[in-house]
C-alpha positions in Angstrom: -20.1 66.2 -69.2 -16.8 66.0 -67.8 -15.4 68.1 -70.5 -18.2 70.7 -69.9 -17.5 70.8 -66.3 -13.9 71.4 -66.9 -14.4 74.1 -69.3 -16.6 76.1 -67.3 -14.3 75.7 -64.3 -11.5 77.0 -66.5 -13.4 79.9 -68.0 -14.4 80.8 -64.5 -11.0 80.9 -62.9 -9.7 82.5 -65.8 -11.6 85.3 -65.7 -10.7 86.1 -62.3 -6.9 85.9 -62.5 -6.0 85.5 -65.8 -3.5 88.1 -67.4 -3.9 90.8 -65.2 -0.6 92.9 -65.7 -0.7 92.2 -69.6 0.6 95.6 -71.2 1.1 97.4 -67.9 4.0 100.4 -68.2 6.5 100.4 -65.4 6.7 104.5 -64.7 7.7 104.3 -61.0 11.4 104.4 -60.8 13.0 103.0 -58.0 13.8 105.2 -55.2 14.5 105.9 -51.6 13.9 109.1 -49.3 16.0 112.3 -49.9 18.2 113.3 -46.9 17.9 117.0 -45.7 21.0 118.0 -47.2 20.0 117.3 -50.6 16.2 118.0 -50.4 16.5 121.1 -52.8 18.2 119.3 -55.5 16.3 115.7 -55.2 13.5 114.9 -57.7 9.9 115.9 -56.7 9.1 112.0 -56.6 11.6 111.2 -53.9 10.0 112.2 -50.5 12.1 113.6 -48.0 13.5 111.3 -45.1 12.7 114.1 -42.7 8.9 114.7 -42.5 9.5 118.6 -41.4 11.5 119.1 -44.7 9.8 121.4 -47.1 8.4 119.2 -49.7 9.6 119.5 -53.4 7.8 121.2 -55.7 8.2 121.3 -59.3 8.9 125.3 -59.4 11.8 124.5 -57.2 13.7 122.9 -60.4 12.4 125.1 -63.2 14.7 128.1 -63.1 17.3 126.4 -64.7 19.4 127.9 -67.7 18.3 126.7 -70.9 19.8 126.4 -74.5 17.8 128.9 -76.7 18.5 126.4 -79.8 17.2 123.4 -78.4 15.3 124.3 -75.3 17.6 122.2 -72.8 20.3 123.5 -70.6 24.0 123.3 -71.2 25.7 120.7 -69.3 29.4 121.0 -70.2 31.4 123.4 -72.1 32.8 123.6 -74.6 31.1 120.5 -75.9 27.8 122.0 -75.3 26.3 118.5 -73.9 22.8 118.9 -72.4 22.3 119.0 -68.7 19.8 115.9 -69.5 22.6 113.8 -70.4 22.7 110.6 -67.8 25.1 110.9 -64.7 24.5 114.8 -64.2 22.6 117.1 -62.3 21.9 120.7 -62.0 23.5 122.2 -58.7 20.8 124.6 -57.8 23.3 126.6 -55.5 26.1 127.0 -57.9 24.0 126.9 -60.9 26.4 124.5 -62.3 26.0 120.7 -64.0 27.9 118.5 -62.0 28.4 114.9 -61.7 25.8 112.8 -59.8 26.8 112.5 -56.2 27.7 109.0 -54.3 24.3 107.6 -53.0 22.4 109.0 -56.0 21.4 108.6 -59.6 20.6 110.7 -62.4 18.8 109.3 -65.3 18.4 110.8 -68.7 16.4 113.9 -69.4 16.4 114.9 -65.8 18.1 117.7 -63.8 17.6 116.4 -60.2 18.8 113.5 -58.6 17.1 110.5 -57.3 18.3 108.7 -53.9 19.4 105.0 -54.8 17.1 102.4 -53.0 18.6 100.1 -50.6 20.3 97.0 -52.2 21.8 99.3 -54.9 25.4 100.3 -55.2 25.7 104.2 -56.5 29.3 105.4 -56.7 30.6 108.1 -58.9 33.1 106.5 -61.1 36.9 107.5 -60.6 39.3 109.3 -63.2 42.1 106.8 -63.9 44.9 106.5 -66.5 43.8 104.6 -69.2 45.7 101.2 -70.2 46.2 99.0 -73.3 43.2 96.8 -72.0 41.0 100.2 -71.5 38.4 100.9 -74.4 39.5 102.8 -77.6 38.1 106.1 -76.5 39.7 106.0 -72.9 43.1 105.2 -74.8 42.8 108.3 -77.2 42.2 110.8 -74.4 44.5 108.8 -71.9 42.2 108.8 -69.3 39.3 106.3 -68.2 36.3 106.2 -65.7 36.7 103.4 -63.5 34.9 100.9 -62.8 32.4 101.3 -65.7 35.4 101.4 -68.4 33.5 104.4 -69.9 35.5 107.4 -71.2 35.7 110.6 -69.3 34.0 114.0 -70.4 36.0 117.1 -71.3 35.6 119.6 -68.7 37.8 122.9 -69.2 37.4 123.9 -65.3 38.5 120.6 -64.0 42.1 120.3 -63.1 42.5 117.3 -65.3 40.5 118.8 -67.8 38.1 115.7 -67.7 35.3 114.5 -65.6 33.3 111.0 -64.7 29.8 111.3 -64.5 27.6 109.7 -61.6 25.3 106.8 -61.4 23.2 106.7 -64.4 21.1 104.2 -62.9 20.5 102.5 -59.5 22.9 99.0 -60.2 22.1 96.3 -57.9 24.9 95.4 -55.3 26.9 92.7 -57.3 26.7 88.8 -56.1 29.2 88.0 -53.6 29.2 91.3 -52.0 26.6 93.3 -49.6 26.2 96.7 -49.5 24.8 98.1 -46.2 24.4 101.1 -47.6 24.1 102.5 -51.3 27.6 103.7 -51.0 29.8 101.0 -49.2 30.5 97.5 -50.8 31.8 94.7 -48.7 33.0 90.9 -49.4 30.4 88.2 -48.4 31.8 86.7 -45.3 32.6 83.1 -44.8 29.6 81.1 -43.8 27.3 83.5 -45.3 26.4 84.2 -48.8 25.2 87.1 -50.9 23.1 87.7 -53.9 23.0 90.8 -56.1 21.1 93.4 -54.5 21.8 92.1 -50.8 21.8 94.6 -48.1 23.2 92.1 -45.7 24.9 88.5 -45.6 22.5 86.0 -45.5 23.5 83.2 -43.2 24.1 79.7 -44.8 21.4 77.0 -44.1 21.9 74.2 -41.8 24.3 71.7 -43.3 25.1 73.8 -45.9 28.7 75.3 -47.5 29.1 78.7 -47.9 32.8 80.0 -48.5 34.1 83.5 -48.4 32.4 85.6 -51.4 29.8 83.0 -51.9 26.8 84.1 -54.1 24.6 81.2 -53.3 24.5 78.4 -50.4 25.9 75.0 -51.7 23.4 73.0 -49.5 23.9 69.7 -51.5 25.5 67.9 -48.6 22.2 69.0 -46.5 19.9 67.4 -49.0 22.3 64.5 -49.3 22.3 64.0 -45.5 18.2 64.3 -45.4 17.9 61.8 -48.3 20.1 59.3 -46.1 18.3 59.6 -43.4 14.6 58.9 -45.2 16.4 55.9 -46.8 17.6 54.4 -43.6 14.1 54.7 -42.1 12.6 53.3 -45.2 15.5 50.7 -45.3 14.8 49.5 -41.8 11.0 49.1 -42.3 12.1 47.2 -45.6 14.2 44.9 -43.5 11.4 44.0 -41.1 8.7 43.4 -43.4 11.2 41.2 -46.0 11.9 39.0 -42.7 8.4 39.1 -41.2 8.0 35.4 -42.0 11.1 34.6 -39.8 10.3 37.1 -37.1 6.8 35.5 -36.7 8.3 32.0 -36.9 10.5 33.0 -34.2 8.2 34.5 -31.9 5.9 31.1 -32.6 9.0 28.8 -31.8 10.5 30.7 -28.8 7.7 32.9 -27.4 4.8 30.7 -28.0 6.6 27.8 -26.9 7.6 28.9 -23.7 4.3 30.7 -22.8 2.2 27.9 -24.1 4.3 24.7 -23.8 1.6 22.9 -21.7 -1.4 23.8 -23.8 0.7 22.7 -27.0 1.0 19.2 -25.4 -2.8 18.7 -24.9 -3.4 19.8 -28.3 -0.9 17.6 -30.2 -3.2 14.6 -29.9 -6.4 16.5 -31.3 -4.0 17.8 -34.2 -3.5 14.1 -35.3 -7.1 13.6 -36.2 -8.1 13.9 -39.8 -9.0 17.3 -40.7 -12.1 16.9 -42.6 -13.4 14.3 -39.9 -12.5 17.1 -37.2 -14.6 19.7 -39.4 -17.5 17.3 -40.0 -17.7 16.7 -36.0 -17.2 20.5 -34.8 -18.8 22.6 -37.7 -22.6 23.7 -37.4 -25.4 23.1 -40.2 -27.0 26.5 -41.0 -30.3 26.8 -39.8 -31.5 28.6 -43.1 -30.6 27.2 -46.5 -31.4 28.0 -50.0 -32.6 25.9 -53.1 -31.8 27.3 -56.6 -34.8 26.6 -59.4 -34.3 27.2 -62.9 -36.5 27.0 -65.9 -35.4 27.4 -69.7 -32.4 29.5 -68.4 -30.8 31.1 -71.7 -28.2 33.7 -72.5 -27.6 35.6 -76.0 -25.0 38.2 -76.5 -25.9 41.7 -76.7 -23.9 42.4 -79.5 -24.0 39.6 -82.1 -27.4 38.2 -80.5 -26.0 34.6 -80.7 -27.4 32.4 -78.1 -24.6 30.8 -76.0 -26.8 29.3 -73.5 -30.1 27.5 -74.2 -33.2 26.3 -72.2 -31.1 24.9 -69.4 -33.6 23.8 -66.4 -33.1 22.2 -63.1 -32.7 22.5 -59.7 -29.9 22.8 -56.9 -30.3 21.7 -53.3 -28.6 22.5 -50.2 -26.4 20.1 -48.9 -24.9 19.0 -52.1 -22.4 19.6 -54.6 -23.1 20.2 -58.5 -20.5 19.9 -61.0 -21.0 21.5 -64.3 -19.0 19.9 -67.3 -18.7 19.9 -71.0 -16.3 20.2 -73.7 -14.8 23.6 -74.7 -17.4 26.2 -75.8 -20.2 24.4 -74.0 -21.2 27.4 -72.1 -20.0 26.2 -68.6 -18.9 29.5 -67.4 -21.6 31.0 -69.0 -24.1 29.0 -67.2 -22.5 30.0 -63.6 -22.4 33.5 -64.6 -25.9 33.5 -66.1 -27.2 31.7 -62.6 -25.1 33.8 -60.4 -26.0 37.4 -62.2 -22.5 38.1 -63.6 -23.4 37.5 -67.3 -23.5 41.4 -68.3 -22.2 40.9 -71.6 -25.6 39.0 -72.7 -29.3 38.9 -72.3 -30.9 36.3 -70.0 -34.1 34.7 -70.7 -35.9 31.9 -68.7 -36.9 31.9 -64.8 -35.1 32.0 -61.9 -36.9 30.7 -58.4 -35.1 31.0 -54.7 -37.1 28.6 -52.7 -40.0 28.5 -55.1 -40.1 32.4 -55.3 -39.5 34.2 -58.4 -36.4 36.6 -58.8 -34.8 38.6 -61.6 -31.3 37.9 -60.2 -29.3 36.9 -57.5 -28.0 40.3 -56.7 -29.9 40.7 -53.6 -28.6 37.5 -52.2 -24.9 38.4 -52.4 -24.1 39.1 -48.9 -24.6 35.2 -48.2 -23.4 34.2 -51.9 -19.6 33.4 -52.6 -18.3 33.6 -56.2 -14.7 32.1 -56.8 -13.2 33.0 -60.1 -11.0 30.9 -62.4 -8.2 33.2 -61.7 -6.5 33.5 -58.6 -7.6 37.3 -57.8 -5.7 38.6 -54.6 -2.9 40.7 -53.1 0.2 38.7 -54.1 2.3 40.7 -51.3 -0.1 39.7 -48.6 0.4 36.5 -46.5 -2.0 33.4 -46.8 -3.5 34.3 -43.5 -3.7 37.9 -44.2 -5.6 37.5 -47.1 -8.3 35.4 -45.4 -8.3 37.8 -42.3 -9.0 40.8 -44.5 -11.7 39.1 -46.7 -13.4 37.9 -42.8 -13.1 41.7 -41.8 -14.6 43.1 -44.7 -17.5 40.8 -45.3 -18.6 39.1 -42.1 -20.9 41.0 -39.8 -19.2 43.3 -37.4 -21.3 41.5 -34.5 -18.8 38.5 -35.1 -16.2 39.1 -32.7 -12.6 39.2 -33.7 -11.7 35.9 -31.8 -14.6 34.4 -33.7 -13.4 35.6 -37.2 -10.0 34.2 -36.1 -11.7 30.8 -35.4 -13.1 30.5 -38.5 -9.9 31.6 -40.6 -8.0 28.9 -38.6 -10.9 26.3 -39.8 -10.6 27.2 -43.3 -6.5 27.0 -43.0 -7.3 23.4 -41.7 -9.9 22.4 -44.0 -7.7 23.3 -47.2 -4.3 22.4 -45.9 -3.0 25.9 -45.7 -1.5 26.0 -42.1 1.8 25.3 -42.9 1.8 28.1 -45.2 -0.1 30.6 -43.6 2.4 33.1 -42.8 4.0 32.6 -46.4 3.4 35.5 -48.9 1.1 34.6 -51.9 3.9 35.5 -54.2 3.8 36.1 -58.1 6.2 35.8 -61.2 8.8 38.1 -59.6 8.8 37.1 -56.2 8.5 33.5 -55.1 5.6 32.7 -52.9 3.0 29.3 -52.3 2.7 27.1 -55.0 -0.1 27.5 -57.8 -2.1 24.8 -56.3 -2.0 26.4 -52.5 -2.9 29.8 -54.6 -5.8 28.2 -55.6 -6.8 26.9 -52.4 -6.4 30.4 -51.0 -8.9 31.6 -53.7 -11.4 29.2 -52.5 -10.6 29.9 -48.9 -11.4 33.6 -49.7 -15.0 32.9 -50.3 -15.4 30.2 -47.4 -14.2 32.6 -44.9 -17.1 34.7 -45.2 -19.4 31.7 -44.5 -21.7 31.8 -47.4 -25.0 30.0 -47.8 -24.7 29.8 -51.6 -21.3 29.0 -53.6 -20.0 29.0 -56.9 -16.7 28.0 -58.2 -15.3 28.6 -61.8 -12.9 25.7 -62.4 -11.6 25.1 -58.9 -9.3 22.3 -59.8 -7.7 24.0 -62.8 -4.2 24.0 -62.6 -4.2 21.7 -59.7 -2.6 18.0 -59.5 -5.0 15.1 -58.9 -4.2 14.7 -55.2 -4.7 18.5 -54.6 -7.9 18.6 -56.6 -9.5 15.6 -54.6 -8.5 17.6 -51.5 -10.1 20.3 -52.6 -13.5 18.5 -53.6 -13.4 16.5 -50.5 -13.2 20.0 -48.3 -16.3 21.4 -50.7 -18.1 18.1 -49.9 -17.5 18.3 -46.3 -18.7 22.1 -46.2 -21.9 21.5 -48.1 -23.3 18.3 -46.4 -22.3 19.4 -42.7 -23.3 23.5 -43.1 -25.9 22.7 -45.9 -24.6 25.0 -48.5 -25.6 24.9 -51.8 -22.6 24.6 -54.1 -22.1 24.6 -57.8 -18.7 24.4 -59.6 -17.2 24.0 -63.1 -14.9 21.1 -63.3 -12.7 20.3 -66.3 -11.4 16.6 -66.5 -11.7 15.4 -63.2 -10.3 12.0 -62.1 -12.9 9.2 -61.2 -12.2 9.6 -57.5 -13.3 13.1 -57.8 -16.1 12.9 -60.1 -17.6 10.3 -57.8 -17.4 13.0 -55.1 -19.9 15.0 -56.5 -23.8 14.7 -55.5 -24.9 16.1 -59.1 -23.7 16.8 -62.3 -24.9 18.7 -65.4 -23.4 17.9 -68.5 -23.5 20.9 -71.4 -23.2 20.1 -75.1 -21.6 22.9 -77.3 -24.0 25.9 -77.9 -25.1 25.3 -74.3 -27.8 23.0 -74.2 -28.3 20.1 -71.6 -27.2 16.7 -72.2 -28.1 15.3 -68.6 -28.9 16.8 -65.1 -28.8 14.5 -61.9 -27.3 12.4 -59.5 -23.6 11.2 -60.6 -24.4 7.6 -59.9 -27.4 8.0 -62.6 -25.2 9.2 -65.2 -23.9 5.7 -66.1 -27.4 4.6 -66.4 -28.6 7.4 -68.3 -25.7 6.8 -71.0 -26.3 3.3 -71.0 -29.8 3.6 -72.1 -28.8 6.1 -75.0 -26.6 3.4 -76.1 -23.3 4.3 -74.6 -21.4 1.6 -72.8 -18.4 2.8 -70.7 -15.4 0.6 -71.5 -13.1 -0.9 -69.1 -10.4 1.0 -67.3 -11.8 4.3 -68.8 -12.4 7.1 -66.6 -16.5 7.5 -66.7 -15.8 11.6 -66.7 -13.6 11.3 -69.9 -15.8 9.2 -71.4 -18.9 11.2 -71.0 -16.9 14.2 -72.5 -15.9 12.2 -75.6 -19.5 11.2 -76.2 -20.8 14.8 -75.8 -18.3 15.9 -78.1 -19.1 13.1 -80.4 -15.9 11.1 -80.7 -18.2 8.0 -79.4 -20.9 6.1 -81.2 -23.5 4.5 -79.3 -25.7 1.4 -80.2 -28.5 3.4 -80.7 -29.0 4.4 -84.0 -31.3 7.5 -83.3 -31.1 10.7 -85.4 -31.8 12.7 -82.5 -29.0 14.9 -80.9 -28.2 14.5 -77.1 -29.6 17.6 -76.1 -33.0 16.6 -78.0 -32.8 13.0 -76.0 -32.6 14.8 -73.0 -35.3 17.1 -73.6 -37.4 14.0 -74.2 -36.1 12.1 -70.8 -36.7 15.0 -68.9 -40.4 15.8 -70.2 -41.0 11.9 -69.6 -39.5 11.4 -66.2 -39.5 14.9 -64.6 -35.6 14.7 -64.5 -33.6 17.6 -62.7 -36.4 18.8 -60.9 -37.7 17.5 -57.3 -35.6 14.4 -57.3 -33.6 14.5 -53.8 -32.8 11.0 -53.5 -30.1 9.8 -55.7 -29.6 6.5 -56.6 -27.1 5.5 -54.0 -29.4 6.4 -51.2 -27.8 9.5 -50.4 -30.1 12.6 -49.5 -28.9 15.8 -51.6 -31.8 17.8 -50.0 -31.9 19.7 -46.6 -32.5 17.4 -43.4 -35.2 17.4 -40.9 -35.0 20.6 -39.0 -33.4 22.6 -41.6 -35.6 25.9 -42.7 -35.9 26.8 -46.3 -35.1 30.3 -46.5 -38.2 32.1 -47.9 -37.8 35.3 -50.2 -38.9 37.6 -47.7 -36.9 36.4 -44.8 -34.0 36.4 -47.1 -34.4 40.2 -48.1 -34.1 40.8 -44.3 -30.4 39.6 -44.3 -29.6 43.4 -44.5 -31.2 43.7 -41.3 -30.0 42.8 -37.9 -31.8 40.0 -35.9 -30.8 37.6 -33.4 -30.7 34.6 -35.8 -26.9 34.2 -36.6 -27.7 32.8 -40.1 -29.6 36.0 -41.0 -27.0 38.4 -39.4 -25.0 38.7 -42.6 -25.1 42.4 -42.7 -21.7 43.6 -43.9 -19.6 46.2 -41.6 -20.5 49.8 -42.0 -18.6 52.2 -44.1 -15.9 53.2 -41.2 -15.2 49.6 -40.3 -14.6 48.8 -43.8 -12.5 51.9 -44.4 -10.5 51.1 -41.5 -10.0 47.6 -42.6 -9.0 48.9 -46.2 -6.8 51.5 -44.7 -4.9 48.9 -42.9 -4.6 46.5 -45.4 -3.2 49.6 -47.7 -0.5 50.5 -45.3 0.7 47.2 -45.3 0.6 46.8 -49.1 2.4 50.1 -49.1 5.1 48.7 -46.7 5.3 45.3 -48.9 5.8 47.3 -51.8 8.6 49.4 -50.2 11.2 48.2 -52.7 9.2 50.2 -55.5 8.4 52.9 -53.1 12.2 53.4 -52.5 13.1 53.4 -56.3 10.6 55.9 -56.9 11.9 58.1 -54.2 15.4 57.7 -55.7 14.1 58.5 -59.1 12.3 61.5 -57.9 15.8 62.3 -56.1 17.7 62.0 -59.4 15.1 64.1 -61.4 15.5 66.7 -58.9 19.2 66.7 -58.9 19.6 66.8 -62.6 17.6 69.5 -62.7 19.3 71.5 -60.2 22.7 70.5 -61.6 21.6 71.8 -65.2 19.8 74.9 -64.0 22.3 76.0 -61.1 21.6 79.3 -59.5 19.0 80.3 -62.4 18.1 83.7 -62.8 14.6 85.3 -62.9 14.3 85.5 -66.9 15.3 81.4 -66.7 12.9 80.7 -63.8 10.2 79.9 -66.6 12.1 76.8 -68.2 13.3 75.6 -64.9 9.6 75.5 -63.5 8.3 74.1 -66.7 10.7 71.2 -66.6 10.2 70.8 -63.1 6.5 70.3 -63.6 6.9 67.8 -66.0 9.5 65.8 -63.6 7.0 65.9 -60.7 4.0 64.9 -63.1 5.6 61.9 -64.4 6.8 60.5 -61.6 3.5 61.3 -59.1 1.3 60.2 -62.0 3.2 56.8 -62.8 3.5 55.9 -59.3 -0.1 56.7 -58.7 -1.0 54.1 -61.4 -0.1 51.5 -59.2 -2.7 52.4 -56.7 -5.9 51.5 -58.7 -4.8 50.2 -62.3 -2.6 47.3 -60.8 -5.4 46.1 -58.5 -8.6 47.0 -60.4 -9.2 43.2 -60.8 -9.3 42.8 -57.1 -11.6 45.8 -56.6 -13.9 44.4 -59.2 -14.2 41.1 -57.0 -14.6 42.8 -53.8 -17.1 45.5 -55.3 -19.3 42.2 -56.6 -18.8 40.5 -53.3 -21.1 43.9 -52.1 -18.2 45.8 -50.0 -18.5 49.5 -50.0 -16.5 50.8 -53.2 -16.3 54.3 -51.5 -14.8 53.2 -48.3 -12.0 51.5 -50.7 -11.5 54.5 -52.8 -11.0 56.7 -49.6 -8.8 54.3 -47.9 -6.5 53.9 -50.8 -6.4 57.9 -50.8 -5.4 58.2 -47.3 -3.0 55.7 -47.4 -1.3 57.5 -50.0 -0.8 60.7 -48.1 2.6 60.0 -46.3 3.9 59.6 -49.9 2.4 62.7 -51.3 3.9 64.4 -48.7 7.4 62.9 -48.4 7.7 63.1 -51.8 8.1 66.9 -52.4 10.7 66.8 -49.7 13.0 64.3 -51.4 12.5 66.2 -54.9 13.6 69.5 -53.6 16.3 68.3 -50.9 18.8 68.6 -54.1 16.8 70.8 -56.6 16.2 73.9 -54.3 19.8 73.6 -52.7 21.4 73.6 -56.0 19.3 76.4 -57.5 19.4 78.3 -54.5 16.4 80.4 -55.3 15.2 83.6 -53.3 11.7 82.4 -52.5 11.7 80.4 -48.9 11.5 76.9 -48.9 7.9 76.5 -47.7 6.4 78.3 -50.5 8.3 75.7 -53.0 7.3 73.0 -50.9 3.6 74.1 -50.6 3.7 74.7 -54.4 5.4 71.3 -55.2 2.8 69.5 -52.7 -0.3 71.1 -54.6 1.4 69.8 -58.3 2.1 66.2 -56.3 -1.4 66.0 -54.9 -3.1 67.3 -58.4 -1.0 64.5 -60.5 -1.5 61.8 -58.1 -5.4 62.5 -58.6 -4.8 62.6 -62.4 -3.1 59.2 -62.2 -5.8 57.9 -60.2 -8.2 59.1 -63.0 -5.9 57.7 -65.9 -5.8 54.1 -64.2 -9.6 54.1 -63.9 -9.9 54.9 -67.6 -7.2 53.0 -69.4 -6.1 49.6 -69.0 -2.7 49.2 -67.7 -1.0 48.5 -70.8 -2.1 52.0 -72.1 -2.4 54.0 -68.7 1.4 54.6 -68.8 1.5 56.3 -72.3 -1.6 58.4 -71.3 0.2 59.7 -68.2 3.4 60.9 -70.4 1.0 62.5 -72.9 -0.9 64.2 -70.1 2.1 65.5 -68.5 3.7 66.8 -71.7 0.8 68.4 -72.5 0.4 70.4 -69.2 4.2 71.3 -69.6 3.6 72.9 -72.9 0.7 74.9 -71.6 2.6 76.2 -68.7 2.6 79.9 -70.2 6.0 80.3 -70.9 5.9 80.1 -74.7 3.4 81.2 -75.9 2.7 83.3 -73.0 -0.6 84.1 -71.1 -0.8 87.3 -72.5 -0.6 86.0 -75.9 -3.4 83.8 -75.2 -5.8 86.3 -73.5 -7.9 87.0 -76.4 -7.7 83.3 -77.8 -10.7 81.0 -77.7 -8.7 78.2 -76.3 -7.4 80.3 -73.5 -9.5 78.4 -70.9 -7.4 75.3 -71.9 -4.2 77.1 -70.2 -6.2 77.1 -67.0 -6.8 73.2 -66.8 -3.0 72.7 -67.0 -1.1 72.1 -63.4 1.9 73.3 -64.7 0.3 76.9 -65.6 -0.6 77.5 -61.5 2.9 75.8 -60.4 5.0 78.3 -62.9 2.6 81.5 -61.7 3.2 80.5 -57.9 6.6 80.1 -58.0 7.4 82.7 -60.0 5.5 85.2 -57.8 7.3 84.2 -54.4 10.5 84.2 -56.3 10.1 87.7 -58.1 8.6 89.3 -54.8 12.0 88.4 -53.0 14.1 90.8 -55.5 15.1 94.0 -54.1 13.6 97.4 -54.8 16.6 98.1 -57.0 15.7 95.5 -59.5 11.7 96.3 -59.8 12.3 97.3 -63.3 13.7 94.0 -64.4 11.0 92.0 -62.3 8.5 94.0 -64.1 9.4 93.5 -67.5 9.5 89.7 -66.9 6.1 89.6 -65.0 4.4 91.8 -67.6 5.3 89.2 -70.3 2.9 86.7 -68.7 0.8 89.2 -67.1 1.2 87.7 -64.0 -0.1 90.2 -60.7 2.3 88.9 -58.2 -0.2 88.6 -55.6 -1.7 85.4 -56.5 0.2 82.7 -54.6 -2.9 81.6 -52.5 -5.1 81.3 -55.4 -2.4 79.1 -57.6 -2.1 77.1 -54.7 -6.0 76.6 -54.3 -6.3 75.8 -57.6 -3.7 73.0 -57.6 -5.8 71.2 -54.7 -9.0 71.9 -56.4 -7.5 70.0 -59.2 -6.4 67.1 -57.2 -9.9 66.7 -55.4 -11.5 67.0 -59.0 -9.7 64.5 -60.5 -10.4 62.4 -57.6 -13.9 62.7 -58.0 -13.7 61.8 -61.7 -11.6 58.8 -60.5 -14.3 57.7 -58.0 -16.9 58.1 -60.7 -14.9 56.2 -63.3 -14.4 53.5 -61.0 -18.2 53.1 -60.0 -19.9 53.6 -63.3 -17.5 51.9 -65.7 -17.0 48.1 -66.0 -20.1 47.8 -64.0 -20.6 44.4 -65.2 -17.3 42.9 -63.7 -18.7 44.6 -60.4 -21.8 42.4 -60.4 
């Protein structure tokens, strides 16, 4: 479908502006108006300068002597040269053939003269004595025509017997000179530059160097100063953000100390209290809770039809933490994904009930559901507090005040013992930050700060030491008991103190079958009933894993498997169902006064109502957009080192290309712009890959949480606008200065901005389609193919009748080349029209299509962005659930 849309777009654009001048013949000789003095000998195509002068007619030029043998008039005697020889004309008054006068030129096969256009230098050669360096024909006659160094023509009537012809064609005023009129040539003064065909010297640009006789400005110092200014600004911002933690610490140490000294003294005593005890005292329980009941929950892979979870039944109650344990391959994570509706890779079977109401999945409850993945998925360049604040702003209702959100963030920081590192960056493999255990706690805090009613955690203690694991489980238990959350987590090898903290435990055997589901205190009695006695000084959790893995043999010689024996036990004792009281006397169900959230009332969670537990509607599009935009801008500054490196590479590419193609003439312009499009395309796309490619896992996590995906996409695009606007300036600062093109800087900037916009959109699209390890190769291939289809070789005229011609219209290089060539060609003087025409007709350029070319480039940018959005929304949909 996408390919079809692009083909139709390319075909429609091609029919409008494709090859408009292929095969055109240039029959308009360059000229200016004819002065009254020469009006009777000027060719009819030259109009009189004075409107009242007589108009030339063909009859005025037909009464001329002719050579009877050849039908052409004689020009010189006795050589019988024809008057149509270049450089001579027929003087109507004397009826003699004379050299073309200064300011005019006499082309081949014409008897009249043509006024030279502006920018030309048309003077008759002077007859001088030949020298040893003169051409052979000059040395034989002893005379030579200067400055053309051509041999003179013999004229018996001339005093010297030789005569030099006039101008044969209008030659442009040579570079380093300017010609105020067609007969005067002056050296270009200092502080100005003069290209070929210059009528007056052009003032040297600001911060440029133009010596006397310069043909182009040396603007490299100006470009360097501009880049230095940009780098200084970025370095200052980089310095501020690199020392942000110290700045915040300084503010808290000095400013806050002075302003709130008395308040801090009053708070010191309360800070000494145990964090968990404080949380248990101050946290308010939810007025509505969720109970999950599942019956014969199973999952089979869609491709292989293999069952990886089989017949798991049970109930999860509010106010309790349920641990899911089992050896590798037992389906622990599969159970969690199936229960939470994230098992997109398989087909689910069985029944799922929420507060005794049947539901298909938990997708409708995701506003009040939190899921902590096993990987620590977060922006590593943000600080701990920033990560939590952005999650709170994105997922908490907009009706909650900023102070309340700040309070919840601080509660989570206290609860997870992250206060002392709240202003420290998360860090990654390249930059040092918080420890792995602290990062795992931040991962949990990202969900706790959103105040969920239902919380799933996939191995929240993996990678943590035993002390940190105990603290995490203590925090989860405190949250569950005090706020009446329903919490389910997959646990791997917990120590005894941690294992005993859980209210319930679900043991799974390899193949995803249930071994036990019930209170932790009842697990020991159950396994003893099966004949498995826990040895002394052995962690019960490890012993149960050994039993399930088949490493321990019980005293009972039953031939039934552990899952089969559990099914027999559960059927006879109704285990795992409505048992809310454990053997230790603790109550796992909701307390009195806690309302069970009904299915209908849960569906109303998307609507506002006075109940704060139900008012869980996420912020609207605009609020999420502003939050995402603020986060993206902060991330851009945190990645300022990469941005500076990108700008340096862009500057290097422009400077290198400019140095190799310095003062490129029009016939070399195709190669210059093609290489330029390749450089811009590569730098733009490779830089754009970071926007979505490196953060795709974060996007999937936030999309699964229910945030507005379009607001995220738009915010990232808006945050990139300053970079897209600045990069062409950096690129052109040296390139434009070194090649000194005729077209104005604004036209080069607009075209380069269009390419930058189109290529960043293509980079977004590639990052949405390909994985990060393949996206770079795809970007290089795309830029290379686009540059090959720029239209320089083979040309557009050669591809006009080819069936693949619409492919050229899909290349951003093709439009970039035409746009810049048009503005460059139109700046050439009239005297060089023939030169410009020969090159432009090679590719069929109409030289009046600049706006359409720029429009196509920006249209490509928008089209690529729409495709990128569609790919983000409709690919990897399972990971966004």
